[in-house]
C-alpha positions as MATLAB code, in Angstrom:
seq = 'MSELPPIDSQRSALILAWSRADPALQRRFRQQLAERTGWNAERCARAIQEYLRFCAVALRLGGRAAPSAAVDQVWHLHLTWTRDYWDDFCPRCLGFAFHHQPARGLPGERETLRLAYAETLHAYEAEFGTPEPAWWPAWSAPHSHRSRSRWARFAAAPGLLPAASALAYPGPLNLRGPEFLSLYLTLLGACVMASLCWRIWHRLKHEPARSLPTGEVPVWQLAYLRGGPRGVIDTATAHLHEEGFLGWDASSKKLVRLKDEPPDDSLLRTLLPNLCGPTARLAPAEKAGPVQQLREQLVRYGWWHSEQAARRIALLSALPLWLLATFGAAKIAIGVLRERPIVLLVILLMMTIAMALVFQLNRPGATRAGRKLLGVQKARHALSLRAPRQGQLALAVALGGTAVLAGTALAGYHELRHPPSSGDGGGSSSSDSDSDGGGSGCGGCGGD';
ca = [
      37.569    0.871   47.181;
      37.688    4.854   46.964;
      40.323    6.379   43.937;
      43.674    7.430   45.721;
      44.021   10.875   45.607;
      46.547   12.226   43.185;
      50.004   13.131   44.506;
      51.594   16.639   44.748;
      54.818   15.723   42.365;
      57.126   18.751   43.381;
      56.539   17.484   47.060;
      57.485   13.674   45.975;
      60.402   14.871   44.525;
      61.817   16.975   47.269;
      61.331   13.927   49.640;
      62.965   11.358   47.124;
      65.626   13.811   46.892;
      66.384   14.463   50.503;
      69.315   12.052   50.526;
      71.255   13.837   48.186;
      70.679   17.145   49.201;
      73.221   16.970   51.755;
      76.413   14.633   50.982;
      77.484   14.982   54.897;
      73.844   13.969   55.927;
      73.789   11.026   53.453;
      77.057    9.645   54.450;
      76.796   10.189   58.125;
      72.950    8.705   58.282;
      74.063    5.579   56.319;
      76.798    4.719   58.641;
      74.771    5.836   61.629;
      72.267    3.255   59.993;
      74.466    0.412   59.483;
      75.753    0.866   63.152;
      72.077    0.138   64.282;
      71.600   -2.523   61.553;
      74.293   -4.536   60.700;
      73.357   -4.278   57.388;
      75.946   -3.128   54.510;
      76.208   -0.204   52.228;
      74.080   -1.461   49.472;
      71.551   -2.724   51.812;
      71.055    1.201   54.015;
      71.197    3.064   50.960;
      68.245    0.687   49.542;
      66.204    0.899   52.899;
      66.826    4.516   52.747;
      65.180    4.858   48.931;
      62.114    3.109   50.538;
      61.910    5.284   53.159;
      61.729    8.110   51.180;
      59.424    6.304   49.163;
      57.566    5.436   52.053;
      56.961    8.877   52.328;
      56.192   10.136   49.806;
      53.287    7.421   50.247;
      51.996    8.891   53.305;
      51.881   12.265   51.688;
      49.911   10.835   49.254;
      47.280    8.699   51.880;
      47.449   12.085   53.894;
      49.622   10.782   56.415;
      47.895    7.742   57.185;
      50.430    5.030   56.482;
      52.298    1.910   57.554;
      55.832    1.277   57.396;
      57.361   -2.012   57.372;
      59.682   -3.492   59.976;
      62.620   -2.455   57.565;
      61.341    0.667   56.816;
      60.475    1.620   60.169;
      63.994    1.150   61.634;
      65.021    4.109   59.081;
      62.308    6.172   60.044;
      63.362    5.764   63.953;
      66.559    6.776   63.205;
      65.334    9.431   61.045;
      63.466   10.919   64.106;
      66.405   11.343   65.900;
      67.849   13.746   63.755;
      65.455   16.161   65.586;
      66.162   19.790   63.674;
      66.631   18.641   60.067;
      63.048   16.205   60.750;
      60.752   18.756   62.448;
      62.369   21.942   60.552;
      63.263   20.359   57.793;
      62.176   17.829   56.222;
      58.483   17.476   57.799;
      57.562   21.500   56.512;
      59.984   21.511   53.889;
      58.950   18.598   51.934;
      56.348   16.736   53.500;
      54.132   19.582   54.068;
      52.827   18.614   56.924;
      53.994   16.846   60.833;
      54.399   13.724   60.099;
      54.588   11.990   63.636;
      55.071    8.303   64.327;
      52.594    6.752   66.866;
      53.459    3.620   68.661;
      51.146    0.937   69.376;
      48.885    1.622   72.266;
      47.005   -1.680   72.636;
      43.397   -0.344   72.011;
      40.919   -2.834   70.751;
      40.717   -2.644   67.439;
      43.496   -1.038   66.800;
      45.468   -3.720   64.889;
      43.356   -4.304   62.716;
      43.461   -0.549   61.836;
      47.199   -1.047   61.195;
      46.598   -3.875   59.551;
      44.392   -2.065   56.658;
      46.835    0.498   57.291;
      49.844   -1.154   55.825;
      47.582   -2.691   53.237;
      46.629    0.721   51.891;
      50.623    1.856   51.634;
      51.323   -1.365   49.744;
      48.016   -0.575   47.428;
      49.217    3.138   47.548;
      52.893    2.104   46.499;
      51.933   -0.173   43.622;
      49.858    3.206   42.206;
      53.225    4.956   42.460;
      56.517    3.211   41.988;
      55.080   -0.355   41.106;
      55.055   -3.349   42.819;
      56.185   -3.435   46.311;
      59.417   -5.665   46.188;
      58.572   -8.657   49.108;
      62.316   -8.665   50.195;
      61.747   -4.847   52.021;
      57.659   -5.007   51.705;
      56.414   -8.517   53.224;
      52.793   -9.990   54.339;
      51.603   -7.648   57.476;
      52.499  -10.014   59.462;
      55.147  -13.012   59.102;
      53.492  -16.383   59.597;
      54.864  -18.641   62.198;
      57.581  -21.207   60.187;
      56.403  -24.256   62.047;
      55.250  -26.158   58.759;
      55.977  -29.463   58.757;
      58.416  -31.246   56.984;
      57.450  -32.574   54.107;
      55.705  -35.991   53.368;
      58.096  -37.509   51.111;
      61.215  -35.950   53.490;
      60.460  -38.745   56.454;
      61.802  -41.355   53.409;
      64.333  -39.170   52.023;
      66.720  -41.370   54.271;
      65.469  -45.067   53.609;
      67.469  -47.249   54.009;
      69.612  -49.124   50.881;
      72.558  -50.439   52.907;
      74.239  -53.110   51.351;
      73.992  -54.347   47.471;
      72.130  -57.852   47.866;
      73.833  -59.270   44.169;
      75.322  -61.744   45.977;
      72.093  -62.339   48.342;
      70.275  -63.077   45.477;
      72.091  -65.413   43.622;
      71.009  -67.571   46.872;
      68.088  -70.264   46.178;
      65.200  -69.517   47.607;
      65.267  -65.738   49.211;
      62.893  -66.854   52.290;
      65.710  -69.002   53.193;
      68.549  -66.717   53.784;
      70.149  -65.972   56.935;
      69.015  -63.391   59.207;
      71.987  -60.482   58.332;
      71.507  -61.756   54.335;
      67.780  -61.002   54.355;
      67.929  -57.913   56.531;
      70.493  -56.841   53.763;
      67.932  -57.567   50.966;
      65.051  -56.622   53.211;
      66.710  -52.466   53.343;
      67.860  -53.004   49.897;
      64.118  -53.674   48.417;
      62.070  -51.594   51.266;
      64.548  -48.475   49.760;
      63.700  -49.705   45.642;
      60.078  -49.884   46.822;
      60.348  -46.445   48.202;
      62.116  -44.690   45.312;
      58.968  -46.572   42.993;
      56.088  -45.105   45.028;
      57.769  -41.998   44.559;
      58.454  -42.002   41.202;
      54.928  -43.653   40.406;
      53.050  -40.280   42.766;
      55.500  -37.681   40.575;
      54.766  -38.941   37.352;
      51.607  -38.931   37.780;
      51.511  -35.362   39.027;
      53.643  -34.296   36.633;
      52.253  -35.998   33.038;
      50.185  -34.263   30.554;
      46.772  -34.321   31.098;
      43.931  -33.243   27.617;
      44.844  -29.123   27.391;
      42.250  -27.459   28.533;
      41.674  -23.686   28.958;
      41.495  -21.692   32.032;
      38.911  -19.329   32.745;
      39.851  -15.692   32.263;
      37.718  -13.991   34.531;
      37.986  -14.426   38.134;
      37.306  -17.877   39.959;
      35.337  -18.042   42.565;
      36.540  -18.114   45.935;
      35.455  -21.195   46.709;
      36.561  -23.054   44.320;
      40.001  -21.189   44.652;
      39.923  -22.176   48.265;
      38.801  -26.093   47.404;
      41.688  -26.131   45.396;
      44.087  -24.810   47.709;
      43.248  -26.893   50.693;
      40.062  -29.180   50.051;
      37.322  -28.853   52.674;
      39.577  -27.736   55.290;
      40.448  -24.209   52.815;
      36.290  -24.082   52.131;
      35.960  -23.719   55.975;
      38.929  -21.335   56.725;
      37.843  -19.105   53.824;
      34.285  -18.921   54.634;
      35.344  -18.075   58.495;
      36.911  -15.512   57.107;
      34.551  -14.077   55.128;
      32.085  -14.639   57.701;
      34.150  -12.140   60.185;
      34.336  -10.144   57.814;
      30.666   -9.768   57.094;
      29.925   -9.297   60.933;
      28.506  -12.860   61.646;
      31.323  -14.008   63.663;
      34.021  -12.776   66.013;
      36.820  -14.640   67.519;
      36.443  -15.101   71.765;
      40.366  -15.135   72.988;
      39.415  -16.476   76.115;
      37.540  -19.659   74.990;
      39.541  -20.200   72.072;
      35.967  -19.991   69.818;
      34.288  -18.747   67.396;
      30.807  -16.583   68.879;
      28.111  -15.916   66.457;
      27.695  -11.989   66.642;
      24.477  -11.854   63.677;
      21.206  -13.655   64.352;
      20.526  -13.392   60.851;
      21.535  -15.736   58.067;
      23.807  -14.461   55.321;
      22.430  -14.273   52.087;
      25.470  -16.992   50.238;
      23.312  -20.794   50.430;
      27.226  -21.995   51.043;
      27.548  -19.404   54.313;
      24.038  -19.826   55.788;
      24.703  -23.993   55.547;
      28.362  -23.225   57.425;
      27.510  -21.056   60.053;
      25.681  -22.484   62.992;
      28.484  -25.565   62.553;
      31.431  -22.635   62.509;
      30.639  -21.485   65.966;
      30.743  -22.821   69.238;
      33.805  -26.310   69.748;
      36.034  -26.570   66.980;
      35.370  -30.383   67.065;
      32.094  -29.411   64.931;
      34.183  -28.045   62.136;
      34.838  -31.916   60.563;
      30.459  -32.247   60.107;
      31.227  -28.913   58.394;
      33.753  -30.138   56.053;
      31.147  -32.871   54.539;
      28.610  -30.580   54.145;
      26.588  -31.414   51.022;
      27.412  -27.746   49.163;
      31.037  -28.455   50.205;
      30.836  -31.933   48.504;
      28.987  -30.085   45.427;
      32.617  -27.732   44.950;
      34.024  -30.906   44.416;
      31.785  -32.386   41.991;
      32.163  -29.177   40.176;
      36.100  -29.114   40.233;
      36.188  -32.931   38.673;
      33.810  -31.385   35.928;
      36.078  -28.874   34.844;
      39.059  -31.103   34.985;
      40.672  -29.321   38.245;
      39.967  -31.818   40.194;
      41.041  -36.017   40.839;
      37.706  -37.771   40.934;
      37.383  -40.313   43.510;
      37.883  -43.177   42.145;
      41.053  -41.808   40.251;
      42.387  -40.704   43.800;
      41.865  -44.431   44.717;
      43.696  -45.980   41.881;
      46.520  -43.862   42.034;
      46.978  -44.040   45.905;
      46.684  -47.592   45.485;
      49.163  -48.396   43.145;
      51.669  -46.187   44.729;
      51.785  -48.187   48.076;
      51.305  -51.709   46.285;
      55.248  -52.444   46.030;
      54.998  -51.899   49.807;
      51.742  -53.996   50.629;
      54.118  -56.894   48.503;
      57.208  -56.038   50.256;
      55.399  -56.476   54.008;
      54.003  -59.525   52.312;
      57.516  -60.687   51.540;
      58.849  -59.866   55.194;
      55.368  -61.550   56.979;
      56.609  -64.506   55.343;
      59.799  -64.868   56.241;
      58.976  -64.089   60.067;
      56.365  -66.957   59.864;
      59.247  -69.311   58.939;
      61.667  -67.489   61.397;
      58.821  -68.046   64.242;
      58.893  -71.684   62.938;
      62.451  -71.887   63.115;
      62.631  -70.512   66.682;
      64.967  -67.634   65.076;
      65.222  -64.041   66.347;
      62.674  -62.083   64.897;
      62.870  -58.476   66.459;
      64.353  -56.442   63.728;
      62.461  -57.785   60.980;
      59.193  -57.098   62.596;
      60.601  -53.538   63.142;
      61.157  -53.061   59.639;
      57.937  -54.446   59.050;
      55.961  -52.312   61.028;
      57.687  -49.040   59.083;
      57.333  -50.650   55.717;
      52.852  -51.366   57.265;
      53.597  -47.546   58.009;
      55.031  -45.992   54.808;
      52.674  -48.201   52.963;
      49.529  -46.472   54.937;
      50.590  -42.937   53.999;
      50.826  -43.438   50.594;
      46.997  -45.308   49.957;
      45.657  -42.920   52.578;
      47.242  -39.562   51.058;
      45.266  -39.235   48.066;
      46.116  -37.054   45.380;
      43.334  -33.576   44.812;
      44.088  -31.127   42.656;
      45.375  -32.011   38.619;
      48.313  -30.279   36.847;
      45.274  -28.103   35.235;
      44.220  -27.311   38.792;
      47.446  -25.943   40.385;
      48.099  -24.354   37.005;
      44.660  -22.442   37.385;
      45.408  -21.902   41.643;
      48.884  -20.404   40.388;
      48.084  -17.970   37.848;
      45.088  -16.575   40.266;
      47.798  -16.196   43.254;
      50.419  -14.356   40.622;
      46.858  -12.046   39.686;
      46.183  -10.922   43.454;
      49.643  -11.461   44.475;
      49.595   -8.196   46.223;
      46.000   -8.557   47.728;
      47.474  -12.039   49.314;
      50.429  -10.008   51.194;
      47.937   -7.300   52.195;
      44.607   -7.593   51.963;
      42.870   -4.640   51.760;
      39.052   -4.375   53.836;
      36.591   -7.197   51.960;
      39.491   -9.085   50.388;
      40.726  -11.424   53.792;
      38.192  -14.137   52.462;
      40.047  -13.982   48.805;
      43.642  -14.068   50.783;
      42.478  -17.595   53.284;
      41.556  -18.675   49.854;
      44.813  -18.538   48.223;
      47.287  -18.773   50.904;
      45.876  -19.904   54.396;
      45.127  -19.377   57.098;
      48.589  -18.117   58.155;
      47.450  -14.901   56.277;
      44.998  -14.492   59.719;
      48.376  -13.781   61.665;
      48.012  -10.312   63.157;
      44.394  -10.113   62.625;
      41.402  -10.518   64.756;
      41.394  -14.134   63.914;
      45.041  -14.944   64.408;
      43.678  -16.990   67.228;
      41.743  -19.003   64.445;
      45.248  -19.560   63.188;
      46.499  -20.314   65.851;
      44.161  -23.082   66.856;
      44.154  -25.100   63.100;
      48.036  -24.786   62.766;
      49.496  -25.156   66.512;
      52.750  -23.466   67.206;
      55.740  -25.909   67.482;
      56.879  -25.175   71.140;
      59.992  -23.727   69.738;
      58.419  -20.672   67.960;
      58.376  -17.694   69.826;
      55.986  -14.899   70.394;
      53.752  -12.923   67.493;
      54.779   -9.577   67.522;
      58.150   -8.470   66.733;
      60.018   -6.097   68.131;
      60.962   -2.405   66.957;
      64.665   -2.726   67.378;
      64.926   -6.283   65.792;
      66.917   -6.736   62.792;
      63.311   -8.069   60.740;
      61.608   -7.689   57.666;
      58.571   -8.901   58.627;
      55.341   -6.869   57.924;
      54.334   -3.750   59.439;
      56.772   -1.803   61.783;
      57.673   -3.260   65.175;
      56.141   -0.560   66.851;
      53.005    0.017   65.143;
      53.903    3.276   64.418;
      51.211    4.629   61.660;
      51.731    8.279   60.739;
      49.405   11.418   61.766;
      46.860   11.681   63.253;
];
């Protein structure tokens, strides 16, 4: 990227001092902003400060800047003060007519605005330091349709009645129905806790010290660390899209190939044929040789569990539940022989088996060292993750997943990979909403 032009310090000082120059204006402007947004006085003052910083950044970028949703609300209000905005602020402070241009729905406009927002954040960082996510979040706030934690379904595991008295009986399999159910429920809760503790201990246990790389880590390794083979496929898709090899067909909801020549990268050459067409072909792509070689590299570096270690950890975490299922199955057999009701116990047995399968099939991936490396890289590229510039989209997907594609030309691919729940609303936010999502609600981007 080219270096940013130097900012006019004199005009920048005039912009930042705008609201202090006229106390009456400052007081009335804040009052109107509070009435429009419902913000308190402190938040209104901070919003005005961020708006003035945005204007200083727009001066540096020649007007080609895009605000966040919160900043856009302040800009909207300032535009209604027409005499101050057009007759004083623009000519005296900015030195040019800073027009607010709403989006017109033209092809490629959304991508242009996204890149303008990215340039705005990077220019902001150069002038004022790292922009706060509360005021300058990611370009498009991802849908909050993430599924519940895989352990949350077990948080309410039953542990109803103490089984101390039941355990005193000779032979637990000879207990009467209610007493056995009480014992089984208590044991079920204990087994789930034991399985969780085993997983947590393995996740946090001390590992041999490993030195983390000081330079750049290959984007494919970061993608695998974050999302496994699926993460590599998503990152490759974003990379091929930026290079012009892939496009998204909204009507058929599939990726289409735009170039006949193969890409230079060997991994991309292998994956490209499988990425075009129906998404059912993505599964074979995840098992491609270069993707599996990435796993082998990460295992050698100590950043990923080997197949044997992952299988052992998963099996041992499920073992208490399998033992409990065997115990329950034996009681069911006795109940059938004695012609006793067993419906409730059968339901509990099915629940136990389902939980055991979840633990056994959910094998650990990244090691503690791998997770630490990923955290370091996320912190290092935090700004690019929130607002990727041209050429940074693949890195952002590798570190943050396809949620960063929301608001880009590949937004449909993100929705296909992670379908929104039925309760999710539309993708774009209104300019009048009290939302702090990245990018202005109406897509204002400054002067032409």
